N, C-alpha and C positions, 0 to 999 in steps of 0.2 A: 293239802295245801297246793300241791302241784296242779290238781284238777281244777281248783278254784282259779288259779292263775291262768291256766289254759283256757277255761271258760271265759274269763275276763278278756283275754287277748282275742278270742273269736268274736265276742260281742263288739269289741272296739273295732275290729276289722270290718264287721258287717255294717256298723254304724258309719264308719268312714266311707265304705263303698256306697252306701245309700246316699250320703251327702254328696259324694262325687258324681252320682248319677244325675244330679241336678246342677252341676257346674255348667257355666256357659260353654266351656270347651266340649263337654260330653253332649249337651243338647245341640250344639252346632254340627255334630256328626250324626245325629239321630235321623233315620229315614223319615222323610216328610210325606205329606199326603196332598192329593188334589181334592178340592171341594167346590161344587157349584155354588156360586154366590147368589145374591138376590137378583131376581129377574129385572132387567132394565126395561125402560119404556119402549113402546112400539107406537109410532105416530106418523101419519102422512105417507104410509107406504101401502101399496096394493097387496092383496093376498098372494098374487102370482109372484111379484117381486120379492116378497118376504120369504117365500119358500127358497128362492134362489140365493138370497142374501144369507139365510141361515146355513145353506150348504157351503157357501164360501167360508164362513166363520168356522163351521165344523171341520173343514179341511185344514184351516189354519191351526185349530186346536189339536188335530191329529198330528200335524207336522211337528208341533212343539212337544206334545206329550209322548210321542213315540221316540223322541231323542233326548228327553230331559226328565229327570226325576228330582223332585224337591228334596232338599236336605235341611234339617234343622228348622223346618217351618211348615205351615199349612199354606198351600198355594190356592188362593181363592180366585175364581175367574167368573166373569159375567159378560153379557152382551147387551147392546142397545141398538135399536133400529129406528130410523125415521127422521122426520124433519118437521118444521113449523113454518111453511112458506108464507111470506108477506105478500101483499098486493103488488102485482107487477113482476114478481120473481118467477123465473122459469128455470127449473133444475135440469141439468144435463145428466146427473146421476145422483142416486141416494147416498147419504152418509150412513155408515153403520160401523160399530165399534166392538172390538174384542179387548177386554181389560183383565190384567192379572195383578193380584195384590199379594205381596210376600209378608205373611203374618208369622213372626218368629215364635218358637217355643221359648217360654220364659219360666224360670223357677217360681214356684208358689211359696213365697216366704211366710204365708199365713197358715200353712198346713204343718201339722206335727210330723207328717210323713215327709222327710226331706228329699224323697225321690219324686215327689209330685211336681208337676209342671202344668202350665196352661198355655193357650194360644193367644197371642197379642190381639187386641181388639181393633187396632188401626196401624197404619204403616206409612212412612214417607217414601217407600220404595215400591215402584209400580212399573208395569210395562203396558203400553197401549199400542194396538195395531188398528189403524183406522182406515176405512175405505172412503175415498172421495171427500175428505175433509182434512183441514190442517188446524188442529185445536190451538196450537201455540201462536197462530197468526191471527189474533183477534177473532178466531174461528172463521176460516175461509171455507166456503161451501162451493159446490159445483153449480153456481148460479151467479147472476148479477147482484150487485149491492142494491138494496131497495132505494127508491128515489128519495126517501126521507131519512136515509142513513145519517146519523148525527155527525159523522166525519166526512164521508164521501170517499174514503180510502181506508186501508188497513195498515197496521203498524208492524214492521218487521225489525226485530232487534239486530239481527246479524244476517248478512247475505250468506246463503248456503253455498258451500264449495263442493266441487266434484271430488269424490273420494271413492276409490275402488269401483268406479262405474255408477255411483249413486250420489245424491246430494246430501250433504251433512252439515249440521251446525250444532252448537252446544251453548248452554247458558247456565250460569249459577243462579239459582232461583231463591236461595236463602242465604243471608249473610250471618245469621245466628248459628247456623250449622253448615257443614259441607254437603249441601244438597245440590246436585247438578241434573240437568236434563241433557241427554244426548239424542239428537233428532235426525232422523233419516227420511228422505223422500224418495220413493221408488216410482219412477215415472216412465212414460214412453220416451226412450232414447235420451236425448239431451234437452228435452223441453220441460217447462214448468207450468203448473196450473195457475200461475199469477204472472203479472208483468209489473215492471217498475214505473211509477209515475215520473213523468218529466217535471222539471222545475216549472215549466209553463202551466201544465195541468194542475200542479199543486197550488200555484199562485192564484189561478182562476177559481179554484175551489175555496181558498181562503178568502178571496175577495167577496165571493158570494155569501160565505158564512158571516163575514163582517157586516155586510149589507143587511142581512137578516137580523143580526144582533142589534144594530142601530135602529132598525124599524121597530123592534120589540122593546127598545129602551130609549124613549124620547129624552133628549137632553145629553145623550152620550156622543153626539156627533163630533164635538170638539176633541174629546179624548181619543176617538177612533181615527181622526183625520191623519195623524202621524203614521198610522199603520197603513191606511189607504195610500198615502204618499210613498211609503216604502215599497209596497206591493207594485204600484204603478211604475216606480223607478226601475224595479227589477224586470217588469214586463217590457220595458223599453230597450232592454239589452239585446245582444245579438242572438240569432236563432241557434247558433252553435252552443252558446252558454245556456239558453233556455231548454235545449234538448237533453241536457245532462240529467242524471237521476236526481230526484229530490231527496237530499239528506238533511234532516231537520231536527230541531231540538224539541223535546217533549213539552217544555214550558213555553214554547213560542207559537203553538198551533193557532191561537186566535189573536196573538199579538206578534205578528211576524217581524223578526229582527234580521233574518238573513239565513242563508244556507251554511252548512258546516262540512268539514271533511268527514268522510266515512270512518267510523270507529271512535269518533269523539264521544267522551263519556256523557250519557244522558241523551244521545241522539237516536234516531230511528230512520229507517228507509220506508218511504211511502209506496205502497203497492195496491194493486186491484186485481180481481179475478180475471183470468185469461180464458174467456169462453171459446176462443179459437183452438185451445188445447185439446178439447174433447172430440173423440171420434163420433161421427153421426150414426144415426139409425141403430144404436145399441139400446137394449133395455136399461132402465134406470138402475137395475140390480147389478149391472156389470161394474166391477171395480176398474176405474180408469187411472187411479193412482192410489198408493198406500202411504200413510204416514206411520212411522215406527218411532215411538218415544220411550226411551229407558230413563226413568227418574230414579236416582239412587242417593241415599244418605251414605256417604262414603265412610269407610273405617270400621264398619261392623262386619265380622267374618261371614255371618249368615247372608247378609245382603250381598256382599262382594261375591261369594261363591255361587249363589243362585243366579244373579244377574249375568255373571260370566258364562254359566252353563246355558242359560236361556239364549244368550247371544249366539252361542254355538248351534243351538237348535233352530233358530229362526233363519230360514234359508231365503235370502233376498232374491236369488235367481228364480226360485219357485214362485215367490210373490209376483215378481215381474211377469212370469209366465202366465199368471192369472189375469193380467190386465187385458181388457177388451174382450174377455171371454164371457 
């Protein structure tokens, strides 16, 4: 009888241990792995520049992987190279991307073996390190906006601030979940690859867009006249007022009502590429600025731990040291 009871206790302990092996807490501590993801596209880049761009991203991968080990997840990483230039666009530098995806280990509830787990198939938590492009800025590239750009400017949600020697901004990108993007720009000194549109520049663009809209929609002149009048009234104001940055409302772009204070809910800052930012006579493969974006669904211990460790591994000083090289 004692033997039977002892055997039962051992089996119970083994079963409990197996079930514990697939608890969230245990999986969160399990050593993770690196995995090469799907190959990204390569377009509009010369063979010589591609070799150099791959070397830049390889050095970034080495910087991170030498100082960080995934925990509780598979770290899937991939690269993208190239551009799709439109007529009249002249690129000062190529955009290229290094992306990391944190895919958690999850318990396999469909398996009879309670120690079994699998790798998540998608994730809201990612890291992107991008050379010569700002993805969150309506995608700013190292080139002029095309002549037929549907806006004539780009939309900036929040003005980046200087923090620890670099430019920083953040945005909550999901209101159903706590998902935030933390964005850094690593640039030459205190300069930026974009400039802020003045109110005058913005008004002239809106006037031109309104004229085009009226020409394409006969009979809309009467409806549009009040917006022409408002634009013209603002254009008649002092140069000091017209030289201020254009802070605008999203729903006023083609129906101009007026400018608003920075930080107003639903507003944006109008910007355009700053081609004077770029150093001359460099190959297009040279990184002239980096964008680093941490996107994280907050509150999950695996996401929190890995993002914190990756931040420690990404050396901004080393990235700045690559600029112009």
